[in-house]
C-alpha positions, 0 to 999 in steps of 0.5 A: 310597685317593684320589679324582683327577680325569681332565680333558680332555687337550690333544691337538695345539697350538692346541686349545681345547674338545673334545665329549664324545662318549660316556660308555662306564662308569657310576658304580660301575664298576670301570676297568682302567689304559688301559681307554677309559671316555669319548669325545670329539671335537677339530676332527679326530676322534672319541678313545677316552680312557683311563684312566691309573689303576686304580680305580672310576668315582665320578661324571662331571662331564660329559654327553655333548655337552658342549662343555668347555674343554682341562682341564676335569674329565670324571670322578673316580675312586677308586684306590689309585694313588699320584697327586696332583690335578697328575698327573692334569692332563695328557692320559690316553693316547688312541686315534684310533677313527674321524673322523666325517666323513673325507671332509670332514677337510682342509675342517673342520680348524679349525672347533671342535666347538662350532660344528660341533654348533651347526650340526648343530642349526640342519641346516646339513650338514658340506658347506654348513659347510666353505664358510661364511667366518669373521669372525674367526680361526676359524668360531663359531656367530655366523657360522652364524647370519649364514649362515641370516639370509641366507636360504640354504634348508637345508631344501632340501637333499638330506639331513639330518644329525643326531647320534646320541643319547647311547645310540646312541653309547654302542652305537655305541662298544661296537660298534666296539671289538668289531669290533676285538676280537672274533673271532666264530664262529657256529653255529645249532641247532633245538630242539623248543619243545613242552616250553617251550609245554606248561610255559607251558600249565600255568602258564596253567591254573594260573590264578594271578599267576605267569604267566611267558613262554616266553621266561622259562621258556627263560632259565632253561634258559640260566641252567643251562647257563651255570652248567656251562659256565664258559667262558661266565661268563668275560671275555677281558682286555685281557692275554688272562687268562680271568676266569671269574666265579662265578656267572651274569650273564645280560644281556637285550637290550631294545627301547625306543621309536625303535629304541633298545637297553639291556641288562637285566642278571639278576645271579648269577641261578644262585642263583634257584629258577625263581620267584625267576628270573622275578622278578628277570628281570621286574624288570630288564626293566622297569628296562630299558624304564625306560631303565636300561641295566645291562650292566657288566663282570660281564655275560658272554653275553646274549640277544636274542629277536626272536621277535615280529619274525617273524625265524627266523634271524641272526647276533648281535653280541659285544660285550666284556666278553661272550664270547657272544650268543645269538638266539632267533627265531620259533616255528614248525611245522617238521619234527622233528629226529634222527628218520627219521619225518616229523612236524610239531613246534614248533621255534625256531632258536637262533643263537650268536656267540662270541668264538672267541679265549676259546672254541673250536667244540667247547665253543660246540657243546656249550654250544648243545647244552646249552641245547637239551636243557635247554630239551627237558627244561625240566619237570626244572629247574623242578619 
């Protein structure tokens, strides 16, 4: 094994620096050859930078928003490929993803990323920035200071530009890759929620320290369905190989203040009995609330619980490497399903989005119906 460094690549003549936009992997994650591992911004575009080697990410040597010189070290990898440091320095393969300001590309060409980042920090929009005059060959932060010192009332602009947070940049990058890869299919069912509430009431009446929520109880029903449906324990590799994991690695979307979002992951969830599962889920969600994003290449399916926001229906998004996402809506009084008799029951709507490249409609329908059956017979699963 060898430790090698990946560096800021030289893309085009005259490029002197680039800004790190987002880190797409975490230390310890496996990295496949030609897989995007970080994003960088040059004068012209935001690009995915791909790894030229397969291995494991050791450490990041830069952070999001860092402005680095060309050939500066960004990340180290542990790889079994036969490489030496001098072979790693040239640019990895990159793929242009999107220009952050496509309407002003021609006007902003030649403005260094450092200057653009500084201007945004000072509240100077790209439109205003494109009109500034440089003292030297390129527009520099000092030119922005000179503009501001001239009495310009930037605060009176009709809008304010602000960079996305580092966490949101990572989410945006994952979504952009997902939108170009995933072929989504969607379906929904109505679940009789009364069995879930009855089990919750039983735990509450026991008055002991173990007080799982209805969502925790439902998540266990999902785990048992995933155990029986290998397709939802799978991920689709770039060469369209379907890799199926032996255990359930359940993702749970966790909201943070300020509309933040991270993913908690209960790994090997199928190996736990219900009390162990509830304890693991509580511990992983608490870590996520402390801004620890736990998603990795083994996370194949996730839950998004919007019941507290009084939403009944939604179409969730699938983000690779996952093959499915399940939306859990609010619990309400609705009509009993599957009977001619008109009567009310406690209901919850589930919305499933799945990657149609890996899973077909019948397989997805059988899976969501298995979740419904597990939820409606939850007392048998946790007896």
